[in-house]
C-alpha positions in Angstrom: 6.7 197.6 71.8 4.1 195.0 73.0 4.8 193.1 76.2 6.4 189.7 75.9 3.9 186.9 76.6 4.1 183.2 77.3 1.7 180.4 76.4 -0.3 178.8 79.2 -1.1 175.1 78.8 -3.4 172.6 80.4 -2.4 169.2 81.9 -2.3 167.7 78.4 0.0 170.4 76.9 -2.8 172.1 75.0 -2.9 175.9 74.7 -4.9 177.6 77.6 -4.4 181.3 76.9 -1.4 183.6 77.4 0.1 185.6 80.2 2.7 188.4 80.5 6.1 186.8 80.9 7.2 189.5 83.5 4.3 188.6 85.7 3.9 184.8 85.2 6.7 183.6 87.5 5.7 183.9 91.2 4.6 181.9 94.2 1.8 180.3 92.2 3.2 180.1 88.7 0.7 178.7 86.2 1.7 175.8 83.9 3.2 177.2 80.7 5.2 176.2 77.7 9.0 176.5 77.6 12.0 174.6 76.2 15.5 173.7 77.2 18.3 173.2 74.7 21.7 171.4 74.9 24.2 172.7 72.4 27.2 170.7 71.1 30.0 171.7 68.7 31.5 169.7 65.9 34.1 168.2 68.3 31.3 166.9 70.6 31.9 169.5 73.3 28.9 170.6 75.4 28.1 174.2 76.1 27.2 175.0 79.7 26.0 178.5 80.8 25.6 180.4 84.0 22.4 182.4 84.4 22.8 186.1 84.9 22.9 187.2 88.5 19.7 189.3 88.2 17.5 186.6 86.7 14.2 186.2 88.6 14.6 182.4 89.0 17.8 180.6 89.9 20.1 183.6 89.3 23.8 182.9 88.9 23.3 179.1 88.7 25.0 176.9 86.1 22.6 175.1 83.8 22.2 173.7 80.3 23.0 175.8 77.2 19.8 177.7 76.8 16.2 177.9 78.0 13.3 180.0 76.9 9.6 180.4 76.0 8.0 180.5 72.6 5.9 183.5 71.8 2.2 183.0 71.1 1.9 181.8 67.5 5.6 180.8 67.3 6.4 177.1 66.6 8.6 175.7 69.3 11.6 174.8 67.1 11.6 178.3 65.7 11.6 179.7 69.2 14.7 177.5 70.1 16.7 178.8 67.2 15.6 182.4 67.9 16.6 182.2 71.5 20.0 180.7 70.7 20.7 183.6 68.4 19.5 186.2 70.9 21.0 184.8 74.1 24.2 183.2 72.8 24.7 184.7 69.3 24.7 181.2 67.9 23.5 179.9 64.5 22.6 176.2 64.7 23.1 173.5 62.1 20.0 171.7 63.3 17.7 171.6 66.3 16.1 168.2 67.3 13.7 167.3 70.1 15.1 164.5 72.3 12.9 164.7 75.4 9.6 165.9 74.0 7.4 165.2 77.1 9.7 166.7 79.8 7.8 168.6 82.4 8.9 169.9 85.8 7.9 172.1 88.8 10.7 173.5 91.0 10.5 175.9 94.0 13.3 178.2 95.1 14.1 178.8 98.8 12.2 182.1 98.6 9.1 180.4 97.3 9.5 181.4 93.6 8.1 178.7 91.4 9.0 177.4 87.9 6.1 175.3 86.4 6.7 174.3 82.8 5.9 171.8 80.1 9.5 172.0 78.8 10.5 169.8 75.8 14.3 169.3 75.6 16.2 169.8 72.3 19.7 169.0 71.1 21.4 171.6 68.8 24.7 171.6 67.0 26.8 174.7 66.0 30.1 175.6 64.5 30.1 179.0 66.2 31.5 180.5 69.4 29.1 182.2 71.8 28.7 186.0 72.0 26.4 186.2 75.0 23.7 188.6 76.0 25.0 189.6 79.5 21.5 190.3 80.6 20.8 186.6 80.3 24.1 184.8 80.6 26.9 185.6 83.1 29.4 183.0 81.9 29.8 180.0 79.7 32.2 177.1 79.1 32.7 174.2 76.7 33.0 170.9 78.5 33.1 167.1 78.0 29.5 165.8 78.1 30.2 162.5 79.9 32.3 164.2 82.6 29.7 166.9 83.1 26.7 164.5 83.3 28.6 162.2 85.7 29.6 165.0 88.0 26.0 166.4 88.1 24.5 163.0 88.9 27.1 162.3 91.6 26.4 165.7 93.2 29.9 167.1 92.5 28.6 169.9 90.2 25.6 172.1 91.2 23.2 173.0 88.4 19.6 174.2 88.1 17.0 171.6 89.2 15.6 171.2 85.7 19.1 170.6 84.3 19.7 167.8 86.8 16.3 166.1 86.1 16.9 166.4 82.4 20.3 164.8 82.6 18.7 161.9 84.5 16.4 161.4 81.6 19.0 161.9 78.9 21.2 159.2 80.3 19.1 156.3 79.0 19.4 157.8 75.5 23.1 156.9 75.4 26.5 158.3 76.1 26.9 159.8 72.6 24.7 162.9 72.3 25.2 162.9 68.5 23.4 159.5 68.5 20.5 160.4 70.7 17.3 159.3 69.0 15.3 162.2 67.6 11.7 162.3 68.9 8.8 162.4 66.5 7.0 165.7 66.1 3.8 164.2 67.3 5.4 163.5 70.7 5.7 167.3 71.4 2.8 169.0 73.3 0.0 170.3 71.1 0.9 173.9 72.1 4.2 173.5 70.2 2.2 173.8 67.0 0.2 177.0 67.0 -2.9 177.6 64.9 -2.2 179.8 61.9 -2.9 183.4 62.8 -2.7 182.7 66.5 0.1 185.1 67.2 -0.6 187.9 69.7 0.4 191.3 68.3 
């Protein structure tokens, strides 16, 4: 089986090569393409997850529903749906971009760096998670408003990107089902791979 690779990007979100995923995160992590997803059920509950304890970055930390990286040649929305199936066993009704230009850089106490162009998506599902324990240590359904309020007030610890995303999701409104869907052209260019660009 070939190694899993991530898409490197430049300052404008354009493709700038690929790198082995296992080696890309370190003390000098290059800018690369990723995504975050916030999953809601038909009752409006929000799915939070706790990262597996042996994850390389922010192990054991509570965060948004799902994060991941598209493979070279894989459209970003396809990657989101794939990762939700692999990590949480969920089939989604729809996946919509809501923060298409989100980008962050975060440094752990040990110097490990995350450095990502990371569009944020909202997804809906009627399913119940069946988690991959190598990725997810725990999960819970919760009230979105209560969760977001507690994070912003410092009463609930989450990953740094989750907190920064919640700060930007706030202005979209208190009803996640009514968040405006971003236009596809607002996503970074690397979200739309050239035909035949996949790495075997």
